[in-house]
C-alpha positions in Angstrom: -108.9 -145.9 -25.4 -105.3 -143.4 -24.7 -101.9 -144.1 -23.6 -102.7 -143.2 -19.9 -106.5 -145.2 -19.7 -103.5 -148.2 -21.4 -101.1 -147.6 -18.8 -103.7 -147.6 -16.0 -104.6 -151.3 -17.4 -101.5 -152.2 -17.8 -98.9 -152.7 -14.9 -95.5 -152.4 -17.2 -95.6 -149.8 -19.6 -93.1 -150.5 -22.6 -90.9 -147.7 -24.0 -92.8 -147.8 -27.2 -95.8 -147.1 -25.6 -94.1 -143.9 -23.3 -92.6 -142.8 -27.2 -96.3 -143.5 -28.9 -96.7 -139.3 -29.7 -93.0 -139.5 -30.9 -92.5 -142.7 -31.9 -93.3 -141.8 -35.8 -91.2 -138.6 -36.1 -87.7 -139.7 -35.2 -85.3 -141.4 -37.0 -84.1 -144.0 -34.6 -81.8 -145.0 -36.8 -80.0 -141.6 -36.0 -81.0 -142.0 -32.6 -79.1 -145.7 -32.8 -76.1 -144.8 -34.3 -75.3 -141.7 -33.0 -76.2 -142.3 -29.5 -75.9 -146.0 -29.1 -73.3 -146.6 -31.5 -75.7 -149.6 -32.8 -78.3 -150.4 -35.5 -81.4 -149.4 -36.2 -82.4 -153.0 -36.2 -81.5 -152.9 -32.3 -83.5 -149.9 -31.5 -86.3 -151.7 -33.1 -86.0 -155.1 -31.4 -85.5 -152.9 -28.1 -88.9 -151.5 -28.8 -90.7 -154.6 -29.0 -89.4 -155.9 -26.6 -87.2 -158.5 -28.2 -83.8 -159.3 -28.9 -82.1 -159.7 -31.9 -82.4 -163.7 -31.5 -86.7 -163.4 -30.9 -86.0 -163.6 -27.3 -88.1 -160.9 -24.9 -85.7 -158.1 -24.4 -85.8 -154.6 -22.7 -84.2 -151.6 -22.2 -82.0 -151.9 -19.3 -81.9 -149.3 -17.2 -78.2 -148.0 -18.3 -80.2 -148.0 -22.0 -83.2 -146.1 -20.7 -80.8 -143.2 -18.6 -79.2 -143.5 -21.5 -82.2 -142.8 -24.5 -83.5 -140.1 -22.0 -80.7 -138.1 -22.1 -80.4 -138.5 -26.0 -84.2 -137.1 -26.3 -82.5 -134.4 -24.2 -79.7 -133.4 -26.2 -82.1 -134.0 -29.9 -84.5 -131.6 -28.2 -82.1 -128.7 -27.7 -80.6 -129.1 -30.7 -83.7 -128.6 -31.8 -84.6 -125.9 -29.5 -81.0 -124.3 -30.6 -81.7 -124.7 -34.9 -85.7 -123.3 -33.9 -84.2 -120.1 -32.8 -81.7 -119.3 -35.1 -84.4 -118.9 -37.6 -84.8 -115.4 -38.4 -87.7 -113.9 -38.7 
């Protein structure tokens, strides 16, 4: 079952599901530190939908927007790095 089928069957889509294609390819510890000023455990807890005490928690609207912008910035940095490679 692919992500789109899972989404269709579920009313809420977790951030982990939305980012499943790149989840293992990115250093989330670095993203948490650079863009949020937070620890890697904070980021992984957010992905798992819990806070530091094990209570249910999700990304706030502001955090989702911040994550979106962080990934857009990161992707632009990757693109610029790729374009700088002389072939």
